[in-house]
N, C-alpha and C positions, 0 to 999 in steps of 0.2 A: 503493500499500500504505500502511495506516494504521501510524504508528509514533509511540510515545509516548517522552518522555525518561525518565530514570533515575526509577524509581519511588519511591525515598527518598533525597532529596538531602542529607540530613543524617546524618552519622555520629555514633553514640553511644559515649563512651569514658569509662571509669572510669579516674581517675589520682589515686591516693592518694599524696600526698607530703607531707612536712613543710612548711607555709607558711611559707618564709622570705622575707627581702627579695630574695635572689637568685633564689628562685623566682618571685616576683611580678615581678620585672623582665623575665622571660621572656614574660608574658602580655600581650597587647594589651587584651584586654576581660575584666572580671570582674564577674559578677552574684553578690551576696551576698544571700540570702534569709533575713529575720530573722522570727523569731516576734513577731507584732504585738501578742502579750498581755503581753509583759514583757521586760525585759533579759536578755541571754543571756551566761552566762559565757565562751562560747568565743571571743566577739569580743575578749575581753582578751587572748587568746593570739595574736591577729593582728599581724603586723609591721608595724603602721601607726602613724603618730605619735600622740601621745596626744590631739591636737586632734580627729582624725579618730574615733579610738575613743570620745571623749566625745560627738561629734555623733551617732553611731550609736546609743550607749546612751540618751542623753537625748532622742531625737527621740519626742515624745509625739503627734504628730499624725498619725502613720501616713503621713506623706508621703515619697515616694522621695528619696534623696540622691544626687547625681552629683558625683564628684570626680576628679582627675587626679593620679596620684602622681608624686612627684619621682624618677623613675628613669630608666635609659637608654632605656626603651620607652614612657615616658609613659603608663602603664597607667591606662585609665579604669575607675573603679569605679562600678557601679550597686548601691546598697542599696536594696532593695524589702521590703515587709511581706507577710507571710502569716499567715493564720489558718486552722487545720485546717478543711478541708471535705470533703464527699463528692467522688467521682472527677468528677461532671459539673462541679461549680462549681469544682473544681480547674482543669479544662480550660478553663473560661471565664476563670479569672483568668490562666493562662499565655497564652492567646491575646491577651488585652488588654496584658498586660505586654510581649510581644514586639512587638506591633504599635505600642505607643507609642514604643518605642526603636529601631523597625525601621531608619530611616535612620542610627542612631548606632553600631549594632552592627557589628564585624567579622565575616569569614566564619567564624573560630573563636573561640568564647566558653568561657571557663572559668566553672563555677557551683559555689559554695560555699553548702550549706544548713545552716541552723541545726540543731543537734543535737536540738532540742527539739520539731521539727514532723516529720510524716509524711513522710520522705524518699522512700519508695518511691512514694506517690501524687504528690508534687510533681515527682520527676524523670521519671516516666512522662508527666505532664502536660506539661511543657516539651519533652520530646523529640517528643511527639505534635503539639503546637501549632507547633513550629518546622518539623516535616516538612510539615505541611499548608501553612503559610505558604510556604515555600521552593519547593514543587512547582508548576509553571506549567501551567495549562490551556491548550489551543490557542488562540493569537491569530493572526487572520488580517489584521491590519492591513498595508498595503503598506510603512508606514513604522513601524519597531519602536521603541517607546518606551524610554527608559532606565529601567530598574527599579531600585528601592533594592537595596542590597548583599543577597545571600542567605546565610543561615547555610549553612555546610557541616560544621561539627563543634560538638558540645558535649562539653566535658570536665567531668565531675563530680569534685569534689575531696573526695568523702566516701567512706567505705567502703560503698558500695551492695552489695545482693545481685544479682550480675549474672544469677542464674537468673531472676529476677523479670521481668527486661527481655529475657530471650534470645529468646522468641517474639513479641515485640512489633513487630519490624522486618517480619515477613511480613504482620502485620495493618495496618501502616502503608502498605506497598505495596499491598496489596489495596484499602484505601480509596482511595489516590491512583489506581489503575486504574480503579476504579468511577467516580469523579468525572471523570476524563479521558474515559472513553467516554460518560458521560451528558451531557456539556456539548458534545459535538461536533455540529455543525449538521446538520439531517436530510439534506442533499444530500451530505454527506461520509460519514455514517453511515447509508447505505441498506442494504437486506436483503442485497445482494450483497456490498457491503464489509464489513459486519459479520461474515457468516458466513466470509469469506476471512480476516478478522483471526482468528475464533476457530480456524480450520484451522490458520493459521500459529502461533497461540500454542500450540496442542495439540502440534505438531511439536516447536517449540523447547523445550517443557517435558516432553516424553516422556509425553503423554497420549495416550488413544485418543480418536479423532474419529469420530463418526457423524453424517451428515445425513439427515433425514426430509423429503425434497422433498414437493412438493404432490402429485406423482404417486404417492409411495410412501403418503403420508397417506390417498389416496383408496382405495388398497387395504386400508387399515387402518380405513376407514370413520369417519375422524376429522371427523366433519361439523362439531363445533362450531368447531374451528381454521379449517376450509376456508370456513366461512359467512363469517368476518371477512376471510380474505385474498382471498376471489373478488373483492372490489372493487378490488383492486390493479391499476395498469396493467401492471407487470411481474410476472411469477410466480416471483420468485426467493425468496419466502417459506418458511419450514419450521421444523422443530424440531431443534435440535442437541442431541446427546448427546456429553458427554465423560466419561471414566471415568479415575478415579485409583485405582491399586492399591497402597496403602500397606501392605497385609497380603496379600501374594500367596499365602501358604500357606491363607488362608481364601477359599473361593470365594463366601461369602455378602457382600452388599451391606449395609454398615453404615449408609450416609446417602444419601439421595436429596436433592439440592438443585433447586429449581424456580425459575425466574425468568420474570417477565412482560417480554417484549421487544416491545412495541409502539413502533416506532422513530419513528412519527409518528401522533397520533390527532387527525383531523378531528370525531370524533363519529359519522361515517357519515352516513346519511341523516337522523338526528337530530343535525343540524349543531350544533357548539359556537358559542357566541358569540366575538367576537374575543378579549376578555380571557381566556377561559378556553381558547383554542387557541393562544395565542402561544407558550407554553413546552411544547408538547406533544412536542417533540422529546426531552424528559427522560422521557417515558412508558415508556421502556426500562430506568429505573434498577434495577428489580427484578431483571432479567438482569444487569446489572453488578454489582450487590451479591452476587448468587449466585457470580458468577465471581470477584469478589474474595475471597470467603470460601473458595472452592475453592483460589485462589492461596495463601492464608495456609496452609491445611492441607497442601498440597503442598510450599511451602518449608520448612515446619517438619517434614517428613518424619513426619507423624502415622501411626501404625500403624492405618490404618483404610481401608476401601474405599468410594468414593464414586462416584457417578453424578450428573452434572450434566445438566439438561434445560432447555434455553431456548427459549421460544416466540417466535419472531422474524416479525414482519410489521408491516404499516401497516394503519390502519383509515381507508379513504378513502371519499369518496363518488363514486359513479359509477353508470351504469346497470346494472352487475351486482353492486352492492354488496348485502348482506342488508339485510332490511326488518323493521318491526316486524310481528309476527303470522306470521312464517315458523316452520315447525315443522322442527326440526333434530333430527338423531340423531347422538349423540356415539359415540366408539369403544367405550364400554362398553355400548351398546345403550340408554341412557338417551335419551327424547326430550324436546326443550326447546321451548316456546313463548317466542319472542323477543318481547320489550316494547319495548326501548330499545337502539337500535345503539351508543349510548355505553356500554353495559355490555359492551363486546368483551373486556376483560380476563380476566373470568371465563370467557368462551367458549373463548378459547385456551388458559387454564389447565386448563380441564376435561379436554381429551384429553391435555394434558401430563401432569397429575396421574394420570391413568389408565395412560398409558405407563410412567411411573416406578413406579407401583405394582406392576407386572408382575415386577419384580425382587425384590419383598418385602423392602424395606429395613428395618431396626429403627426408622428414624426418617426422617420426610420434613419438610423445612423448606422453605417457598416464601416468595418476597419479590415484593412488587408495590405499585406506585402504584395501588391498585385502586379507592377511593371518596374522593369529597369528604366524605361523611358522617364518616368517620374523623377527618378534619381538623376538621370541624365539632364533633365530640365532644371532641378532645383538644387542639386548635390543632395548631401544628407543632413544639410542644415535645417531644411523646412521639409514639411510633408504637402502633398497636394490634397486639395479638397474639390469636390465636384457636386453640383446639386441641380435639380431641376427647378430650382427657385432662386434666380439670380439676386433677389431682394435680400437674400441671407449673406451675400458676399461680405458687405461691411461688417456684420455681426461675427462671421467667421474670422475675419482678420483681426478684429478686437480681441476675440476670444483667445486667439493664439498669442496675440502680444502680451495680453494681461496675465495669462498662466504661464508663460515662458515656453510654451510649446508653439512654435510658429507655423503658420500654415500659409498657403497661397492659392486662390481659386483659379481654376482654368475654365475657358469657354465650353459651352455645351450646345452649341448651335445644331439645328437639325441636318445642316447640309454635310456635317460629318458622317452621317449615316451613308452617304454615297460611297465613302471609302470601305464599307464593309458590307455592300449590296451584293446579294448572291444571285446567281442565275438559277440555282438549283434549290435553294432553300429560302427561308423567310429572312435569313441573315447570316453572315460569315462570323465565324467565332472571332477572327481578327484578320487585319489585311496582310498580304504577303510581304509587303515592303517593310513593315514594322515601324514606319515613322508615324509620329504622334500617338504611339500606342496607348499612353496613358489616358489620352482623351477619347480613343475609340473603344478602349475597354469600358470606360464610363458610360458611354452611349449604348453600349452592348448591354450592360447591367440595367440601364434604365428601362429596356424592354420588359423586364420582369418585375418592375415596381408598378403596383396598381396606380391608375390615374386619380388624381385629388389627394394623393399621400405626399407630403413634402419628405424629401430624402436627400440626404448627405452622404457621400462616399468619401473616404478618406484613404488615399494611397501613401502607406506607411514608408515613404522614401528615407525617413529618419528614423526608422525602427531599428536599424543595425548600423553602427558606425565604427570607425578604426579606433577612437580613443575616447568614446563617450560623448555626451552632449549636454550643455546646460549643468545642472548638478549632478547628472548621472556619471558615475566614473567607469561604468561597464559599457562593452561593446553593444549588448542587447540594452535598449533604453526604455522600453514599455511606453514609448511615446504615445499619448492620445487621452489618459485618463484626465489629466489635469485640463487638456484642451476641451475634450468633451464636456466635462463638469461645468466649466465655464461657460461654454456655448449654451448648456441647458440652463443656466441662470441667466444669459443674455435673452434667450427667447422666453424667458419666465415659464419654462416647463417645471422648474423646481425653485 
């Protein structure tokens, strides 16, 4: 049975006290964040010796200071500089700061923020960075290495607004859950183990769990999903549905979350080269992100009804695997001319989006590591968003900027469909040329979203990076939970 460690190992605490010598003597480690744009009056009120006050105020090179106080606890003080930034750059700053002093910090760290900086942005960034750094992904070494001391508690000594941070813990947990699942090796997170984990998670969290097996999907004529799963050796694949009733008096579904869960992608008969196949155990990150977002919504007890739909299968090469030029019929009756077997993500999502549409949610959000074209367009710094309601573009951009998980919308004009028009079926799976595939894939998916349902597709081009992103120090970023949550707030769904 798959089992993760505590999802947020770092406790956030606000402890507003008069900063006296006696109070400082009870602290092992203190980080003082100074406004880099000038001297701050509040330092004069700190019970530090005149020599340290002068050092802090006269430091012009924006270099960090480290000194030890002459008290019973030998308090270590780190003085660092901060210039007001947007949320993303604040997260980068926080990760670099904590990484720099990782081996010198004690499990409990007190933090004092300059009154002239944006304390809410900085405190959020430090908590998120500390939590991401301290959460350990699975390690299967026979001999466990000695890790640096992990932070367990951040105490902020300022009068912060606790309401601003009250919902953040669940989002941190959701991100750590998504990263933990995504980083698991493919022989540990096969379809059977993944579905077993999701069922156990649902039971523990009081969620409703349903599983659409291959047999059940055949009765639903979900040919697009089954075309991909038919190449698997074991037939444990299927679509998971999990339901959260945050507003039981309302029978309607407010939100449909959909995730691509390709637990390993060989590319199928159009086999991937080695360098592109190596990390394809992470091709299920969309499903993990969708689950992480549901986790945050559920833990915060949002008054909203949510259905989560996860398409879980491998994309293997075998004698039974689907081929180029197959004609496939999806569950909504749309016929598909297959072109490239490595475009399997849009195939499994097609039937999953159609099933999710049947509940007529107010909004559908899907997450998928869908195309290389999106990363070519944006690099791994941003993820792409695509929607059937262009009025959402400003809110999507704002949600990305304010959450620190940046996104950019792409056009969805109908003349793009000309590029995947088929002579023998209703639509081509993709174009032969591959140009603009991130847009064409989204236009393909739109065919399986019921009319009059607002829909946003996120192509997770920043789901996997070489050196982390924002506050995340690992290659797997779990991108999407913070952005998704902020977007739901923006449109007043939560």
